[in-house]
C-alpha positions, -999 to 999 in steps of 0.1 A, spaced: -384 314 -3 -403 344 -17 -394 350 -53 -420 376 -62 -392 399 -71 -377 375 -96 -363 391 -127 -348 378 -159 -311 381 -165 -309 410 -190 -283 432 -206 -266 441 -238 -248 407 -240 -278 386 -229 -306 373 -251 -335 375 -227 -371 362 -231 -382 398 -238 -356 399 -266 -370 367 -280 -406 380 -281 -395 413 -296 -371 399 -322 -381 401 -359 -399 370 -371 -393 365 -408 -413 341 -429 -401 322 -459 -386 338 -490 -406 336 -522 -389 344 -555 -406 362 -584 -411 343 -618 -378 356 -633 -358 346 -602 -340 379 -595 -361 392 -566 -376 377 -535 -402 388 -510 -403 380 -473 -431 388 -448 -417 399 -414 -434 408 -382 -419 425 -351 -437 430 -318 -431 459 -295 -441 458 -258 -438 496 -257 -463 501 -285 -482 469 -277 -483 464 -315 -472 437 -339 -458 456 -369 -458 437 -402 -438 444 -433 -428 430 -467 -391 430 -475 -380 429 -512 -344 416 -516 -323 409 -547 -311 374 -555 -283 382 -579 -270 416 -567 -258 433 -535 -286 459 -535 -300 464 -499 -334 449 -491 -363 473 -493 -391 474 -466 -427 480 -474 -446 485 -441 -481 469 -440 -502 489 -415 -531 464 -418 -511 432 -424 -523 411 -452 -510 385 -476 -484 392 -503 -476 372 -535 -460 378 -569 -482 387 -598 -453 390 -622 -415 398 -621 -421 434 -610 -455 433 -594 -466 421 -560 -502 413 -552 -512 425 -517 -544 411 -503 -557 429 -472 -589 431 -452 -606 466 -454 -639 481 -444 -663 477 -415 -695 457 -410 -712 445 -441 -686 463 -462 -657 444 -447 -639 425 -475 -605 415 -489 -591 440 -513 -564 431 -538 -537 457 -547 -509 458 -572 -476 470 -559 -450 479 -586 -414 471 -577 -384 487 -594 -348 476 -591 -319 498 -601 -282 495 -598 -281 507 -562 -316 504 -549 -350 488 -549 -382 509 -547 -419 510 -552 -422 541 -573 -460 542 -575 -488 540 -549 -505 506 -547 -533 503 -572 -566 487 -563 -573 457 -586 -606 446 -570 -624 433 -540 -634 398 -530 -670 390 -519 -658 380 -483 -632 391 -457 -618 355 -454 -603 348 -489 -567 338 -486 -539 313 -496 -535 329 -530 -515 312 -558 -511 329 -592 -495 311 -620 -486 337 -646 -490 312 -674 -527 312 -668 -553 339 -665 -567 326 -632 -560 334 -595 -566 304 -573 -574 309 -536 -593 294 -507 -623 305 -487 -647 292 -461 -682 288 -474 -715 274 -463 -732 242 -476 -744 259 -508 -707 266 -517 -717 301 -529 -690 327 -521 -714 355 -527 -738 342 -501 -713 339 -473 -721 372 -456 -758 365 -458 -755 330 -443 -730 343 -416 -756 369 -405 -783 342 -404 -760 320 -383 -752 347 -358 -789 356 -355 -802 320 -351 -815 327 -316 -792 304 -296 -756 296 -292 -758 259 -297 -734 238 -319 -750 205 -328 -731 175 -342 -738 140 -355 -703 133 -365 -667 142 -356 -648 165 -359 -669 186 -335 -639 206 -326 -603 206 -338 -571 221 -323 -587 253 -308 -619 258 -327 -654 244 -325 -664 234 -360 -691 257 -374 -713 256 -405 -686 266 -430 -659 245 -447 -629 253 -469 -630 252 -507 -608 263 -536 -619 291 -560 -607 306 -592 -613 341 -606 -599 356 -637 -569 379 -632 -554 395 -662 -531 423 -672 -544 445 -700 -525 462 -728 -524 493 -707 -505 475 -679 -534 475 -655 -545 444 -637 -582 434 -638 -599 411 -614 -629 392 -628 -664 391 -613 -671 354 -618 -659 332 -589 -659 294 -596 -660 270 -567 -637 243 -580 -650 218 -554 -687 226 -559 -707 194 -559 -680 173 -543 -675 163 -507 -639 176 -508 -625 204 -486 -591 219 -488 -569 234 -473 -571 208 -446 -577 219 -410 -562 229 -387 -529 240 -403 -535 237 -441 -526 264 -465 -510 267 -499 -490 235 -492 -522 216 -497 -526 226 -534 -506 237 -564 -514 254 -597 -501 248 -632 -510 267 -664 -541 246 -668 -549 226 -637 -550 225 -599 -538 196 -578 -549 193 -542 -550 170 -512 -582 164 -492 -593 142 -464 -610 110 -477 -646 121 -480 -661 87 -469 -640 79 -438 -648 94 -404 -622 122 -401 -615 121 -364 -602 85 -365 -587 84 -400 -558 103 -415 -563 91 -451 -561 119 -477 -565 116 -514 -548 137 -542 -570 150 -570 -564 170 -602 -589 192 -621 -590 219 -647 -586 255 -637 -618 265 -654 -638 241 -632 -655 224 -661 -641 190 -653 -647 167 -624 -618 160 -600 -597 130 -610 -580 110 -582 -543 104 -586 -537 84 -555 -542 46 -554 -568 45 -527 -545 24 -504 -526 52 -488 -527 71 -455 -522 108 -454 -508 128 -483 -491 162 -483 -475 190 -504 -487 181 -539 -467 201 -566 -466 203 -604 -434 202 -625 -430 235 -643 -438 217 -675 -471 206 -661 -465 170 -671 -458 155 -637 -472 158 -601 -453 149 -570 -466 145 -534 -456 131 -501 -475 99 -491 -478 79 -459 -487 42 -461 -507 37 -428 -541 53 -424 -544 65 -388 -507 72 -383 -496 108 -388 -459 100 -383 -454 72 -408 -426 75 -432 -433 102 -458 -425 88 -492 -423 107 -524 -448 97 -551 -445 108 -588 -474 108 -612 -466 111 -649 -497 128 -663 -487 121 -699 -481 84 -694 -508 79 -667 -482 62 -644 -477 66 -607 -446 54 -589 -428 56 -555 -395 75 -558 -382 70 -522 -394 35 -513 -359 25 -502 -349 57 -484 -353 57 -446 -362 94 -442 -394 114 -445 -399 142 -470 -415 174 -459 -414 197 -490 -409 191 -527 -399 211 -558 -391 201 -594 -361 217 -610 -371 241 -638 -361 216 -665 -380 188 -647 -350 165 -644 -343 167 -607 -366 166 -576 -354 187 -547 -369 180 -513 -366 189 -476 -363 160 -452 -353 156 -416 -320 139 -410 -301 136 -378 -320 165 -361 -316 189 -391 -339 196 -419 -318 193 -450 -323 198 -487 -317 168 -509 -315 162 -546 -328 132 -565 -323 128 -603 -356 117 -617 -354 83 -635 -374 75 -666 -410 68 -658 -417 31 -654 -439 14 -680 -466 8 -654 -475 21 -619 -455 6 -591 -447 10 -554 -416 -11 -555 -395 2 -584 -358 -8 -590 -337 23 -588 -300 31 -589 -281 45 -559 -289 80 -571 -326 74 -562 -321 52 -532 -296 76 -515 -306 112 -522 -278 136 -521 -277 162 -493 -271 198 -505 -273 214 -470 -260 200 -437 -270 223 -409 -300 242 -395 -336 238 -406 -344 244 -443 -379 253 -456 -396 273 -483 -380 253 -511 -383 269 -546 -364 259 -578 -352 289 -599 -340 293 -634 -303 290 -642 -297 259 -619 -306 275 -586 -327 268 -556 -340 293 -531 -347 283 -495 -351 297 -460 -332 284 -430 -332 289 -393 -310 274 -366 -304 274 -328 -287 308 -333 -309 326 -358 -345 329 -370 -352 326 -407 -330 340 -433 -331 334 -471 -304 315 -490 -297 305 -526 -279 274 -539 -261 280 -572 -244 258 -598 -267 229 -595 -264 202 -622 -291 179 -635 -264 156 -648 -245 153 -615 -264 162 -584 -232 156 -564 -213 183 -582 -200 212 -560 -225 240 -554 -223 275 -539 -247 285 -511 -250 322 -504 -270 340 -477 -292 367 -491 -308 383 -460 -296 390 -424 -328 401 -407 -317 396 -371 -279 398 -373 -277 433 -357 -301 425 -329 -282 393 -320 -247 407 -323 -227 401 -291 -253 378 -276 -231 347 -280 -260 323 -285 -250 286 -279 -250 268 -313 -258 234 -299 -234 205 -296 -243 169 -306 -237 139 -284 -246 102 -287 -249 75 -262 -261 39 -260 -299 38 -256 -325 11 -251 -321 -3 -287 -297 19 -305 -274 50 -303 -294 80 -291 -288 116 -300 -289 147 -279 -280 183 -278 -262 204 -252 -264 242 -251 -239 256 -226 -245 289 -207 -224 319 -214 -192 318 -193 -191 281 -192 -155 268 -186 -143 233 -184 -131 222 -150 -154 243 -129 -168 217 -105 -206 217 -98 -211 252 -110 -241 251 -134 -277 240 -129 -290 214 -154 -322 220 -174 -334 187 -189 -359 189 -218 -382 163 -231 -398 170 -265 -435 166 -275 -450 146 -303 -440 120 -291 -429 116 -327 -409 148 -328 -374 160 -325 -352 186 -309 -337 200 -341 -312 227 -351 -339 253 -357 -352 285 -342 -382 285 -319 -403 313 -305 -418 290 -279 -393 264 -267 -360 281 -274 -331 264 -257 -307 293 -263 -328 316 -242 -327 292 -213 -290 287 -217 -286 325 -216 -304 325 -182 -276 304 -168 -288 268 -174 -268 239 -189 -295 228 -213 -298 191 -224 -323 181 -250 -324 144 -259 -340 127 -289 -352 93 -274 -372 65 -288 -401 80 -308 -380 108 -322 -380 116 -359 -351 121 -384 -331 91 -372 -349 64 -392 -384 52 -391 -377 23 -368 -368 47 -339 -399 67 -346 -422 37 -347 -407 21 -316 -427 43 -291 -460 27 -300 -473 9 -268 -440 21 -251 -448 56 -239 -434 50 -204 -409 24 -213 -381 26 -239 -381 64 -242 -374 67 -204 -346 41 -206 -330 64 -232 -337 96 -212 -323 80 -180 -292 68 -197 -287 101 -214 -291 119 -180 -265 98 -163 -242 101 -194 -243 139 -192 -237 140 -155 -207 118 -158 -193 136 -189 -197 171 -175 -186 175 -138 -192 212 -142 -230 204 -138 -243 205 -102 -264 174 -101 -281 188 -69 -295 216 -91 -312 197 -119 -347 205 -132 -367 192 -161 -394 205 -185 -416 193 -213 -448 200 -232 -474 177 -247 -458 143 -246 -430 161 -228 -456 171 -202 -467 135 -200 -430 127 -193 -430 151 -164 -461 134 -149 -445 100 -156 -412 110 -139 -432 121 -109 -445 86 -103 -416 64 -114 -384 70 -93 -368 38 -106 -354 58 -136 -330 75 -113 -338 112 -120 -333 135 -90 -349 167 -103 -355 194 -78 -384 209 -98 -405 200 -129 -424 220 -154 -454 204 -172 -469 223 -202 -502 210 -216 -493 174 -206 -513 142 -204 -523 132 -169 -547 103 -177 -540 87 -211 -572 67 -211 -593 98 -207 -572 116 -233 -580 88 -258 -617 96 -253 -615 134 -252 -588 145 -277 -599 159 -310 -578 136 -332 -590 102 -321 -567 84 -346 -537 94 -326 -545 75 -294 -560 46 -313 -527 41 -330 -504 48 -302 -521 23 -279 -530 -1 -307 -567 1 -301 -596 21 -286 -596 28 -249 -622 3 -241 -606 -26 -259 -589 -50 -235 -554 -50 -250 -552 -13 -255 -567 -7 -221 -541 -28 -204 -512 -9 -221 -527 24 -211 -531 13 -175 -494 2 -175 -482 36 -187 -508 59 -172 -494 86 -150 -526 89 -130 -521 54 -116 -488 64 -99 -499 96 -82 -492 82 -48 -455 85 -56 -455 122 -66 -433 144 -45 -413 168 -68 -424 204 -69 -441 211 -102 -453 240 -122 -483 233 -145 -493 255 -175 -523 248 -196 -543 265 -223 -581 265 -220 -585 263 -258 -563 232 -260 -585 206 -276 -556 182 -282 -550 177 -245 -578 193 -227 -572 216 -197 -587 190 -174 -554 172 -177 -536 202 -161 -563 207 -135 -563 170 -125 -525 170 -120 -527 202 -100 -554 189 -78 -535 157 -71 -504 177 -62 -523 200 -38 -540 172 -20 -506 154 -17 -491 185 -2 -465 187 -30 -454 223 -37 -472 232 -70 -484 261 -91 -510 263 -118 -510 288 -147 -540 288 -170 -542 308 -202 -579 310 -211 -571 323 -247 -543 299 -256 -544 265 -273 -517 238 -272 -492 265 -278 -486 298 -260 -487 324 -289 -498 358 -276 -467 380 -270 -477 390 -235 -486 355 -226 -453 342 -240 -434 366 -217 -455 355 -187 -449 319 -197 -411 324 -196 -413 344 -163 -433 317 -146 -410 289 -158 -377 306 -150 -391 319 -117 -402 284 -107 -368 269 -114 -349 297 -98 -369 291 -66 -355 256 -63 -321 257 -80 -312 294 -83 -284 310 -64 -300 331 -37 
């Protein structure tokens, strides 16, 4: 059937893919030092203008004054300098004059309004156009930031070395070690480092940026933020010191995940001191207490495993003692923040497909370092302060408050505050208030599905899933709705109650699909045992769970038309589409499949992927080792191509170095030679994700058009 005239369902009551792309995208709220104002960076794309407009919103925390928008014509990075001044770092100039400029933006709050009464004042310029990840602790006189520098570590020589590199006379990249490329970038001659520069406010109220830049990591083999996604979550700043996480400088980076945590003085006159034991795997999110006497970070035990349980480690700097705070808690921390009095640790952790905020009263520091302390129930069972959505951007405020940002299936980020917290009783009643409503007007009347939990008996335990019903769904309407069955990536991942600009189930439900998203073996937030159980089981237990969940849903909801069922997945979910193609014994009867950046030949992936540690751990060995090779052959989709028969759409990004585009090409070539209806969409400029706004709209059009061709009402 010709579907070249396919169109999205659109209208005032429908949230379409175009609406998704053009909807405001707020970042996380960040409070000022006094805790009465917050700033949020927001972007909003317009297909009409073909422009992504960026702004800063300033909003009150303790009043009903309306938020104030500061448009940023050239984008940039914003952070607080003091209670009434924002630092705005933005790239300006052309050619050799191109550099990051730092401006001071004064903020005024009155009874009925917030304003910026004065024009931004230039504080100074940085030597490069790549300085970023700014952290300023007002108790010090130093601004800390990161930049990418050449082997000499000299920030003033970056432009000169860049020009030499560009004019080297060839285009070759030469390597004698991994990483040679990571995520979507070939590794060049520069690496990340941390810098300090004096930043002070004079008696006249004017801010002054110093001229002496100190490379804190000069002379060390350390590099932070950590590629490819590192930022300010890789380091923190106190009044006197910096704490940071870095890849172990000795181990080969592509097949090890081990990271160490170090501390050093802000003036750069001391050598880094390691705080970790040396026996850990990855470390994340180091933070200081506001008193500067303790450091906390998230630590994984197993080197080579990026989805091991994330435990909270506390290091008492005064007593020189390190201890594990959450050894007996079967959840993984993601963000940390000390209360302002240092008596409570707040953290974000995944729990039952939500990212919740928990509180743990800090015990007295043990007499010696330990990984197996004896705690009370208060430490062994952290108390949940939030229960829905996906929390992030955790920040403790004065007067027993915590600021956080939250999204859900029905809303992108908004900022919230928790009040009435108690250090003496973390279980005391609290108040949670919403401070912003960025997208409320745009989503009004759209009736987005909130997501409904369901559980069923899986391979080893109860398995969780979500259903999102299409608008107009009514019980008792027999075989009315097509089913869209989602398999998540990772595979150690989760379909959670959070907003997504890429895989947004509410958008697909709004197009008329009954969306089912199951969290099978390998999923996170349901205990480490379920997460770990996918090792060596990629095509086994997860598919027992998925098959049972599929049959459970069809039995429970007679409104679903089983003859109009389709499935989709990306990354491991894309592997799942290829695996379903060749393994009819699981009982799926999908009329069409969609594979996004999926694995076709897992043995080849183990050789070609950028992060070698991943496959080495998942298959319990390297791809040439007999035992690992045998498991790979057992669960390798390419070994079952002779069974493929379901029409399939394949989308792949050419800059995907996690699962290279040859995986998509190979699957497409197999389908064409088998005579199976198929379609290949390549995005030459996309990585493992489809991020460009126009490409995102095309992605949605291709996927929905493909499914409509096979299960739509024509």
